[in-house]
Backbone as numpy.savetxt, mean C-alpha at the origin, in Angstrom:
# Nx Ny Nz CAx CAy CAz Cx Cy Cz
-3.18 -11.57 -2.57 -1.86 -12.11 -2.23 -2.12 -12.79 -0.70
-1.74 -12.87 0.12 -2.24 -12.95 1.18 -0.83 -12.87 1.85
-0.98 -12.70 3.08 0.53 -11.35 3.89 1.67 -12.50 3.86
2.50 -14.10 3.70 2.58 -14.89 3.17 3.26 -14.47 1.68
2.22 -14.51 0.82 2.85 -14.96 -0.85 3.68 -13.31 -0.86
2.89 -12.34 -0.52 3.82 -10.52 -0.85 5.19 -10.36 0.49
5.13 -11.62 0.94 6.08 -11.59 2.28 7.15 -12.10 1.12
6.86 -13.15 0.27 7.46 -13.84 -0.39 8.48 -13.19 -1.90
7.72 -11.95 -2.31 7.46 -11.16 -3.24 8.25 -10.37 -3.10
8.74 -9.94 -1.55 8.57 -8.53 -1.44 10.01 -9.03 -0.41
10.84 -10.01 -0.17 11.88 -10.95 0.21 11.65 -10.78 1.12
10.01 -10.30 2.12 9.73 -10.47 3.81 9.89 -11.30 4.32
9.49 -11.13 5.55 8.14 -12.64 5.93 6.51 -12.55 6.39
5.26 -13.29 6.09 4.71 -12.66 6.86 4.21 -11.82 7.67
4.87 -12.36 8.43 4.45 -11.37 9.87 5.18 -10.07 9.84
6.29 -9.88 9.22 6.72 -8.70 9.05 5.49 -7.63 7.82
5.38 -8.30 7.32 3.68 -7.68 5.86 2.55 -7.71 7.27
2.20 -8.35 7.42 1.19 -8.46 8.77 1.41 -7.26 9.43
2.31 -7.09 10.34 3.09 -6.44 11.84 2.54 -4.75 10.78
3.48 -4.37 8.88 3.00 -3.25 8.29 1.47 -3.07 8.40
1.57 -4.19 7.58 -0.20 -3.98 7.47 -1.09 -3.13 8.67
-0.58 -4.13 10.28 -1.32 -3.32 11.65 -1.10 -1.68 11.24
0.06 -1.62 11.45 0.11 -0.01 11.44 -0.24 1.29 10.39
-0.69 -0.12 9.24 -0.83 1.08 8.32 -2.79 1.13 8.34
-3.38 -0.03 9.21 -4.72 1.22 9.20 -5.10 1.31 10.15
-3.92 1.62 10.84 -4.34 2.68 11.34 -4.44 4.10 11.58
-3.95 4.98 9.62 -4.52 5.75 9.31 -5.24 5.39 7.80
-5.53 4.22 7.32 -6.40 2.86 6.46 -7.31 2.27 6.87
-8.31 2.31 8.06 -8.98 0.98 8.57 -9.13 0.00 7.83
-9.65 -0.43 6.68 -10.23 -0.62 5.52 -8.65 -1.77 5.07
-7.11 -1.25 5.38 -6.59 -1.85 4.46 -6.85 -3.54 4.83
-5.94 -3.83 3.75 -6.37 -5.35 3.92 -6.92 -6.74 4.36
-7.92 -6.82 4.49 -9.16 -6.78 4.65 -9.81 -8.19 5.25
-9.61 -9.45 5.46 -9.58 -10.17 5.25 -7.85 -11.05 5.57
-7.10 -10.07 5.40 -5.87 -11.47 5.55 -4.92 -11.72 4.54
-5.64 -10.34 3.15 -4.86 -10.53 1.10 -4.91 -8.95 1.29
-4.14 -8.52 0.27 -4.06 -6.95 -0.43 -4.45 -7.29 -1.71
-5.06 -6.54 -1.77 -6.04 -6.50 -3.05 -4.76 -5.90 -4.28
-4.69 -6.27 -5.48 -4.17 -5.23 -5.82 -3.62 -4.11 -5.73
-4.73 -3.23 -5.75 -4.80 -2.02 -5.18 -3.96 -1.44 -4.11
-4.45 -2.01 -2.65 -3.00 -1.99 -1.95 -1.61 -2.19 -2.40
-1.95 -3.61 -3.36 -0.11 -4.15 -3.03 0.37 -3.24 -3.45
0.50 -2.52 -4.72 0.50 -1.18 -5.29 1.05 -0.18 -3.68
0.25 0.25 -3.10 0.38 1.29 -1.91 1.81 0.19 -1.02
1.62 -0.48 -0.48 2.13 -1.37 0.13 3.62 -0.85 -0.63
3.45 -1.58 -1.96 5.44 -1.34 -2.64 5.96 -0.24 -2.09
4.77 0.88 -1.74 4.83 2.54 -2.10 5.17 2.70 -1.31
4.90 2.52 0.38 5.14 2.72 1.82 5.98 1.33 1.84
6.51 0.69 1.73 7.81 -0.11 1.95 8.76 0.12 0.53
8.93 1.21 -0.09 10.40 1.48 -0.61 10.65 2.71 -0.67
9.89 2.99 1.27 10.81 4.15 1.77 11.81 3.57 2.45
11.22 2.21 3.04 12.23 1.73 3.83 13.98 1.30 3.37
14.24 1.55 2.15 15.57 1.37 1.35 16.94 2.49 1.40
16.21 3.30 2.37 16.76 4.84 3.15 17.21 4.97 4.40
18.30 4.42 4.58 18.48 4.73 5.55 19.07 5.71 6.66
19.76 7.01 5.89 18.75 7.78 6.18 17.91 8.14 7.44
16.24 7.75 6.97 15.11 8.57 7.76 15.14 7.46 8.50
14.21 8.67 9.46 14.14 8.57 11.81 13.17 7.01 11.89
12.63 7.58 10.97 11.41 7.05 11.55 10.44 7.03 10.32
11.40 5.09 9.83 10.46 4.95 7.72 9.34 4.18 7.25
8.55 3.82 9.05 6.97 3.59 8.84 6.21 5.57 8.44
6.99 6.62 8.88 6.19 7.94 9.13 6.34 8.21 7.51
7.23 7.76 7.12 7.73 8.59 5.54 7.33 7.05 4.54
6.92 6.02 4.67 5.93 5.23 4.47 4.86 5.62 4.07
3.91 6.24 5.32 3.11 6.07 4.89 2.30 7.73 4.32
3.34 8.40 4.29 3.49 9.61 3.80 3.63 9.35 1.78
4.48 7.52 1.15 4.22 7.88 0.10 2.91 6.92 0.18
2.73 6.62 0.74 1.13 5.11 0.65 0.22 6.87 0.11
0.33 8.51 1.13 -0.43 9.34 0.81 -0.52 9.39 -0.38
0.65 9.80 -0.81 0.52 10.55 -1.96 0.55 9.72 -3.39
0.46 7.91 -2.87 0.52 7.24 -4.09 -1.00 7.24 -4.29
-1.81 7.56 -3.41 -3.62 7.66 -4.04 -4.18 8.82 -3.50
-3.20 9.18 -3.43 -4.31 11.19 -4.09 -3.86 10.98 -5.62
-1.77 10.90 -6.09 -2.13 10.49 -7.11 -3.29 9.62 -8.31
-3.32 8.20 -7.80 -4.10 7.85 -8.85 -5.87 8.10 -8.75
-5.72 8.67 -7.05 -6.96 9.10 -7.25 -7.53 10.40 -8.03
-5.94 10.55 -8.58 -5.97 12.62 -9.85 -6.22 11.54 -10.72
-5.59 10.35 -11.01 -5.74 9.59 -12.56 -6.44 8.71 -12.52
-7.51 8.51 -11.90 -8.32 7.29 -12.42 -9.76 8.68 -12.26
-9.55 9.99 -11.82 -11.19 11.16 -11.25 -12.01 11.15 -13.10
-10.13 11.10 -14.27 -12.15 11.62 -15.50 -12.51 10.49 -16.14
-11.93 9.81 -15.42 -12.95 7.61 -16.09 -13.55 7.79 -15.47
-14.25 8.58 -13.74 -15.67 7.73 -12.81 -16.41 8.18 -13.81
-16.87 9.29 -14.14 -18.54 9.57 -15.08 -18.71 9.24 -16.97
-17.68 8.29 -17.50 -17.51 8.33 -18.54 -18.55 6.42 -18.96
-18.79 6.88 -20.25 -19.85 5.62 -20.33 -18.95 5.64 -21.57
-18.97 4.67 -21.83 -17.27 3.38 -22.75 -19.09 2.38 -23.31
-18.76 2.83 -25.28 -19.73 2.30 -25.59 -19.13 1.43 -26.22
-19.92 -0.14 -26.80 -19.52 -1.17 -26.88 -19.93 -1.66 -28.80
């Protein structure tokens, strides 16, 4: 999905999404290359933005990055058992 499409789905502007992506790339350099978010990147981005709802958090972006890191770790752990499996049809 493009930044504008993601923005519409999350009630943001495309510029806000682009700004977030530039920040995220400091920690994940290949994130959303080509101006579009892939399915997993979108899921991680939703985790990142989910942290912006708590008004008591001083640095929401920092908190968002931690949420993304947790989501990525969880994703890796859940999908690891399937990595070396062979499927027979």
